[in-house]
C-alpha positions in Angstrom: 2.8 14.0 47.9 0.1 15.0 45.3 1.6 16.7 42.3 0.6 17.6 38.8 1.8 19.4 35.7 -0.7 21.9 34.1 0.2 22.5 30.5 -0.8 25.2 28.0 0.2 26.6 24.7 0.1 29.8 26.7 0.5 30.1 30.5 -0.7 33.5 31.6 1.1 34.0 34.9 0.2 37.6 35.9 0.0 41.2 34.6 3.2 43.3 35.2 3.1 46.8 36.7 3.2 48.3 33.2 0.0 46.4 32.3 1.6 43.7 30.1 0.6 40.1 30.6 3.5 37.8 31.6 3.1 34.7 29.4 5.1 31.5 29.1 4.5 30.1 25.6 4.4 26.3 25.4 4.6 26.4 29.1 3.6 24.5 32.2 3.0 24.8 35.9 4.3 22.2 38.3 2.4 22.1 41.6 2.8 19.9 44.7 0.3 19.7 47.5 -1.6 22.7 46.2 1.3 25.0 46.0 3.1 26.2 42.8 6.7 24.9 42.7 7.9 26.0 39.3 6.7 27.5 36.0 8.6 27.3 32.7 8.6 25.7 29.3 6.8 22.4 29.2 9.8 20.5 28.0 11.9 21.7 30.9 9.1 21.2 33.5 8.3 17.7 32.3 12.0 16.7 32.3 12.7 18.0 35.8 9.6 16.9 37.6 7.7 13.6 38.0 4.0 14.3 38.4 0.9 12.2 38.9 -1.2 13.6 36.0 -0.5 16.1 33.3 -3.5 18.4 32.9 -4.2 20.4 29.8 -2.4 20.2 26.5 -0.5 22.3 24.0 -3.8 23.6 22.7 -4.9 25.2 25.9 -4.5 28.6 27.7 -3.8 28.4 31.5 -5.0 31.4 33.5 -4.8 32.3 37.2 -8.0 31.3 39.0 -10.5 34.2 38.8 -11.8 35.9 41.9 -15.5 37.0 42.2 -15.0 39.7 44.8 -18.7 40.5 45.6 -21.4 37.8 45.7 -24.6 37.3 47.7 -26.8 34.3 46.7 -27.8 31.6 44.2 -31.4 31.9 42.9 -31.3 35.4 41.6 -33.8 38.1 42.6 -35.1 38.0 39.0 -35.8 34.3 39.3 -37.7 35.1 42.5 -39.9 37.5 40.5 -38.1 40.7 41.4 -37.7 42.9 38.3 -34.7 45.1 37.7 -35.5 48.4 39.5 -33.5 51.3 40.9 -31.7 49.9 44.0 -33.9 51.5 46.6 -37.1 50.2 45.1 -35.5 46.8 44.3 -34.7 46.4 48.0 -38.3 46.8 48.8 -39.3 44.3 46.1 -36.8 41.8 47.5 -38.9 41.5 50.7 -41.1 39.1 48.7 -38.4 36.6 47.8 -38.9 33.0 48.7 -37.0 31.1 51.4 -34.4 28.9 49.8 -32.2 26.2 51.5 -28.8 28.1 51.8 -26.7 25.0 51.1 -28.5 24.2 47.8 -28.7 27.9 46.9 -25.0 28.4 47.4 -24.1 25.3 45.3 -26.3 26.6 42.5 -24.3 29.8 42.1 -21.0 28.0 42.8 -21.7 25.7 39.8 -21.9 28.8 37.5 -18.9 30.5 39.0 -16.6 27.6 38.8 -17.7 26.7 35.3 -16.5 30.2 34.2 -13.1 29.9 35.9 -13.8 31.4 39.3 -11.8 29.7 42.0 -12.3 32.2 44.9 -15.5 34.1 45.9 -16.2 36.8 48.5 -19.6 35.7 49.9 -21.6 38.5 51.5 -24.4 36.8 53.4 -27.4 38.9 54.3 -30.4 36.6 54.6 -29.7 34.4 57.7 -32.5 35.2 60.2 -32.1 35.6 63.9 -31.7 34.3 66.6 -27.9 33.7 66.8 -28.3 29.9 66.6 -30.2 30.1 63.3 -27.7 32.6 61.9 -24.9 30.2 62.8 -26.7 27.3 61.1 -27.3 29.4 58.0 -23.7 30.5 57.8 -22.5 27.0 58.2 -24.7 25.7 55.4 -23.3 28.3 53.0 -19.7 27.5 54.0 -20.4 23.7 53.8 -21.5 24.2 50.2 -18.2 25.8 49.3 -16.3 23.1 51.1 -18.4 20.4 49.3 -17.6 21.7 45.9 -14.0 22.5 46.7 -14.1 26.3 46.0 -12.1 28.8 47.9 -14.4 31.3 49.8 -14.2 34.2 52.1 -17.4 34.4 54.1 -18.9 37.6 55.7 -22.2 38.0 57.5 -23.6 41.5 56.7 -23.9 43.7 59.8 -26.4 46.5 60.1 -28.1 48.3 63.0 -30.3 51.0 61.5 -32.5 52.2 58.5 -33.3 48.7 57.5 -35.5 49.5 54.5 -35.3 53.2 53.5 -32.5 55.6 54.3 -34.3 56.9 57.3 -35.3 55.8 60.8 -37.2 52.5 61.0 -39.8 53.7 63.5 -40.4 57.0 61.7 -41.0 55.2 58.4 -43.4 52.7 60.1 -45.3 55.6 61.7 -45.7 57.2 58.2 -47.6 54.1 56.9 -51.3 53.4 57.1 -51.9 51.6 60.5 -52.5 48.1 59.1 -49.5 48.3 56.8 -47.4 49.8 59.6 -48.1 46.8 61.7 -47.2 44.4 58.9 -44.0 46.4 58.3 -43.1 46.2 62.0 -43.6 42.4 61.9 -41.2 42.1 59.0 -38.8 44.5 60.8 -38.6 42.2 63.8 -37.1 39.5 61.6 -34.4 42.0 60.4 -33.3 43.4 63.8 -30.2 41.5 64.9 -28.1 42.8 67.8 -24.7 43.8 66.7 -23.4 41.8 69.7 -24.8 38.7 68.0 -23.2 39.5 64.7 -19.8 40.0 66.4 -20.3 36.7 68.3 -21.1 34.9 65.0 -17.9 36.4 63.4 -15.7 35.3 66.3 -17.2 31.8 66.4 -16.8 31.3 62.6 -13.3 32.8 62.6 -12.2 30.4 65.3 -13.8 27.4 63.6 -12.1 28.1 60.2 -8.8 29.5 61.4 -6.8 26.5 60.1 -8.9 26.0 56.9 -7.0 26.0 53.6 -10.0 27.2 51.5 -12.3 29.0 53.8 -11.7 32.4 55.5 -13.9 34.7 57.5 -14.0 38.5 57.2 -16.2 41.4 58.2 -18.9 43.2 56.2 -20.7 46.3 57.6 -23.4 46.6 54.9 -23.3 50.3 54.1 -23.0 53.7 55.7 -26.7 54.3 55.9 -27.3 50.9 57.5 -24.6 51.2 60.1 -24.1 53.7 63.0 -20.7 55.2 63.6 -20.6 53.2 66.9 -21.0 50.0 65.0 -18.5 51.0 62.3 -15.9 51.7 65.1 -16.6 48.3 66.7 -16.1 46.6 63.3 -12.8 48.5 62.7 -11.4 47.5 66.0 -12.5 43.9 65.5 -10.9 43.7 62.1 -7.6 45.1 63.5 -7.7 42.7 66.5 -8.2 39.6 64.2 -6.3 41.0 61.2 -9.1 40.4 58.7 -10.3 42.6 55.8 -13.6 44.5 55.7 -15.9 44.6 52.7 -18.5 47.5 52.7 -21.0 48.7 50.1 -20.7 52.4 49.7 -22.0 55.2 47.4 -23.8 52.8 45.1 -26.5 55.3 44.1 -27.0 59.0 44.1 -29.5 58.7 47.0 -26.7 57.1 49.1 -24.5 60.0 48.2 -27.1 62.5 49.3 -27.7 60.5 52.5 -24.0 60.6 53.3 -23.9 64.4 52.7 -26.8 64.9 55.1 -25.4 62.6 57.8 -21.8 63.9 57.6 -22.5 67.6 57.4 -21.4 67.7 53.8 -17.9 66.1 54.1 -19.1 62.9 52.3 -18.9 59.2 53.0 -15.2 58.6 52.2 -13.9 61.4 54.4 -16.2 60.3 57.1 -14.8 56.8 57.0 -11.3 58.2 56.9 -12.0 60.1 60.1 -13.3 56.9 61.7 -10.0 55.3 60.8 -11.4 52.8 58.4 -9.7 53.6 55.1 -6.6 51.5 54.2 -5.6 48.2 52.5 -7.9 46.3 54.9 -11.0 48.0 53.5 -12.8 47.2 50.2 -15.6 49.5 49.0 -18.3 47.7 47.0 -19.6 49.7 44.0 -18.2 53.2 44.9 -20.1 54.6 41.9 -20.5 58.1 43.2 -17.0 58.8 44.6 -15.6 62.2 43.6 -12.1 63.1 42.3 -11.0 64.2 45.7 -12.3 61.0 47.3 -10.5 58.9 44.7 -7.3 60.6 45.6 -7.8 59.8 49.3 -8.6 56.1 48.4 -5.3 56.0 46.5 -3.3 57.6 49.3 -4.6 55.1 51.9 -4.4 52.0 49.7 -8.1 51.3 50.0 -9.6 48.8 47.5 -12.7 49.1 45.4 -14.9 46.3 44.0 -16.6 47.2 40.7 -20.0 45.5 40.1 -20.6 46.5 36.5 -23.7 44.4 35.7 -25.4 45.3 38.9 -24.8 49.0 38.4 -26.3 48.8 34.9 -29.3 46.6 35.9 -30.3 48.7 38.9 -29.7 52.1 37.3 -27.0 53.0 39.9 -24.7 54.8 37.6 -21.3 54.4 35.9 -18.4 53.9 38.3 -15.3 56.1 37.5 -13.1 53.0 36.8 -10.6 54.9 34.6 -10.0 57.5 37.2 -9.7 54.9 40.0 -7.2 52.8 38.2 -5.2 55.8 36.9 -4.9 57.0 40.6 -3.6 53.6 41.6 -6.6 52.3 43.4 -6.8 48.5 43.2 -10.1 47.7 41.6 -11.5 44.2 41.8 -14.6 42.8 39.9 -17.7 41.4 41.5 -20.7 39.8 39.8 -22.9 40.8 42.8 -26.4 39.3 42.6 -26.0 38.2 39.0 -24.4 39.3 35.8 -26.0 40.9 32.8 -27.4 37.5 31.6 -28.7 36.8 35.2 -26.0 34.2 35.8 -22.5 34.1 37.3 -20.3 34.0 34.1 -17.1 35.8 35.2 -15.5 36.0 31.8 -18.6 37.6 30.5 -18.5 40.1 33.4 -14.9 40.9 32.5 -15.8 41.5 28.9 -18.6 43.8 30.0 -16.1 45.8 32.3 -13.7 46.1 29.4 -16.4 47.4 27.1 -18.7 49.5 29.3 -16.1 52.1 30.1 -15.1 53.1 26.6 -16.0 56.7 25.9 -16.6 58.5 22.6 -13.5 59.9 20.9 -10.3 58.6 19.4 -8.3 58.4 22.7 -8.2 54.9 24.2 -10.2 54.8 27.4 -11.4 52.0 29.7 -9.4 49.1 31.1 -7.9 46.9 28.4 -8.0 43.1 28.4 -4.8 42.7 30.5 -5.9 45.3 33.1 -9.3 43.7 33.3 -7.6 40.3 33.9 -5.6 41.9 36.7 -8.8 43.2 38.2 -10.3 39.7 38.2 -7.2 38.1 39.7 -4.5 40.0 41.5 -6.7 42.9 42.6 -9.5 40.6 43.5 -7.2 38.6 45.7 -6.3 41.8 47.7 -9.9 42.2 48.8 -9.9 38.8 50.5 -8.0 37.3 53.5 -6.2 35.1 51.0 -4.2 38.1 49.8 -0.9 37.4 48.1 -1.5 33.6 48.4 -3.7 33.7 45.3 -4.3 35.9 42.2 -1.2 35.2 40.1 0.7 32.1 39.0 4.1 32.3 40.7 6.2 29.8 42.7 4.9 29.7 46.3 1.4 30.7 45.5 -1.7 28.6 45.5 -2.2 26.3 42.5 -5.5 27.9 41.5 -6.0 27.9 37.8 -8.5 27.9 34.9 -7.8 26.1 31.6 -9.4 27.4 28.4 -9.0 25.3 25.2 -7.9 27.4 22.2 -10.9 26.0 20.3 -13.2 27.9 22.7 -12.2 31.2 21.1 -10.0 30.6 18.1 -12.2 28.5 15.9 -12.9 28.7 13.0 -10.2 31.4 12.7 -8.2 33.8 14.8 -5.5 36.0 13.4 -2.1 35.3 15.0 -1.7 39.0 15.7 -4.6 39.0 18.2 -3.1 39.1 21.8 -4.0 35.9 23.6 -5.5 37.6 26.7 -7.7 39.8 24.4 -8.8 36.7 22.5 -9.8 34.8 25.7 -11.7 37.8 27.1 -13.5 38.8 23.9 -14.5 35.4 22.5 -14.8 32.8 25.3 -18.4 32.0 25.8 -20.3 30.1 28.5 -18.9 26.5 28.6 -15.6 27.6 27.2 -13.6 26.8 30.4 -12.6 23.1 30.4 -10.8 22.6 33.7 -10.7 24.5 37.0 -8.1 23.7 39.7 -8.2 24.8 43.3 -5.3 24.2 45.6 -3.9 21.7 43.0 -7.2 19.8 42.9 -9.3 19.5 39.8 -12.8 20.5 40.9 -14.3 20.9 37.4 -13.3 18.7 34.4 -14.9 19.2 31.0 -18.4 19.9 32.3 -18.3 17.6 35.3 -18.0 18.8 38.9 -15.7 16.2 40.5 -17.0 16.5 44.1 -20.7 17.2 43.7 -23.5 15.8 41.5 -24.8 18.9 39.8 -27.9 17.3 38.3 -28.9 15.9 41.7 -28.5 19.2 43.5 -30.5 21.2 40.8 -33.2 18.6 40.9 -33.5 18.9 44.7 -33.5 22.7 44.5 -36.1 22.7 41.7 -38.4 20.3 43.6 -38.2 22.5 46.7 -39.1 25.6 44.8 -42.1 23.9 43.0 -43.8 23.7 46.4 -46.6 26.3 47.0 -45.7 29.5 48.8 -45.8 29.2 52.6 -48.0 31.5 54.6 -44.9 33.5 55.6 -43.8 33.9 52.0 -47.2 34.9 50.9 -47.4 37.5 53.7 -44.0 39.0 52.7 -45.1 39.3 49.1 -48.2 41.2 50.1 -46.2 43.4 52.4 -43.7 44.1 49.7 -46.3 45.1 47.1 -48.1 47.3 49.6 -44.9 49.1 50.7 -43.7 49.9 47.2 -45.7 53.2 46.7 -44.7 54.4 50.2 -41.0 53.7 49.5 -41.3 55.7 46.2 -42.9 58.5 48.1 -40.2 58.5 50.7 -37.5 59.1 48.1 -39.6 61.7 46.1 -39.1 64.0 49.0 -35.7 62.7 50.1 -33.5 65.4 48.6 -31.9 66.4 45.3 -30.3 63.7 43.3 -26.9 64.9 42.1 
């Protein structure tokens, strides 16, 4: 049986209901076959248990593995030449992105996530083209990348059946365009139209294929209210109940989405509408939820619905400031997702946590915004709730998965750190990129002092770089021209769309 002892000057096990970190000083975790057996003082653990290696030292901090609860792709839109724009315009600009091998693309972002302490990711896949066989191959390539690197992943293929560019009917928008551009838009549209039956077939195939996997789970992802009909949402609800899997759905990311929801629902709003469809509850996570109202927050709390906060994305795409204080105060579990990329256009989870803890502080002398411990809980325990792994991950406790990140004290304490500084605050505020030394998933070291133990990072990045140095294909060049031509018409659509509240 494979076993190990993971040692730290401080072992941060979890955050208690009162918001206090539960820490074992000069502690250790003993794991066997990927499951935590016991946590306690290092002297006691090392005396009671014989382990293969001892990982870490008395100069390290051991954290629960971090959970990135909302992720899409590797090469970022900015790297593709897409500038930060308001979401609706940004979506139009993304049409011009290049084709990238999904296996290499996924590994690229996985390298960055793991190096910052992420052990589990919610991957929301949206670029696998039809037909079904190609969608399945693309999905398998993404999943194969996570399997190769050893990361824990929950995979979802985004489902949509309407309004594929603007928040209005596809055919009506095409008809509003100049004839030549309308034809080009319809050609692009044909690549985006995927029968819901095919999406459901893909889910059921993948769910069966990975049913017994330790590190891969499959869940459902209706993309957003404006992109899904009520009929499709009802089918996804029933499918999730039948297979007992979670649902992750973008919602109310921008004020335009809020106005769309008001128009579609006769003024009752997106959250109440989803409630009437029977979708709210612990099974559902709402990505972004920037524009939820006080009453809607109350309903999310009553039903146990989760929210995933994507702070960097909300800032970069001018979506607004999510009411995180109100959500947490109401008892809504709020996870953290890096989305496309963080504020530095990478996937540094500790930096994203630091941004979350800072961005929601308000003027005045009263303390507002989540503190360091609450932010850690968002990135661990609450993140775990948004995935099919649930209570199997997210904290360090006997019986749970041995998923951990090890941070050397020197990463944040040199040249000086006053002993009065709480350890979780210190890790969050001062750990920079490269500060995580070791990452463990299911008891296995997958990252060790800059080296990925399963995959040759340099070789992968060299292959990815070589592929992207090739000239644009005819299809890529056509998409870029279509994207640029569509932009003024997309702007015009939203100019007359309705009041932005």
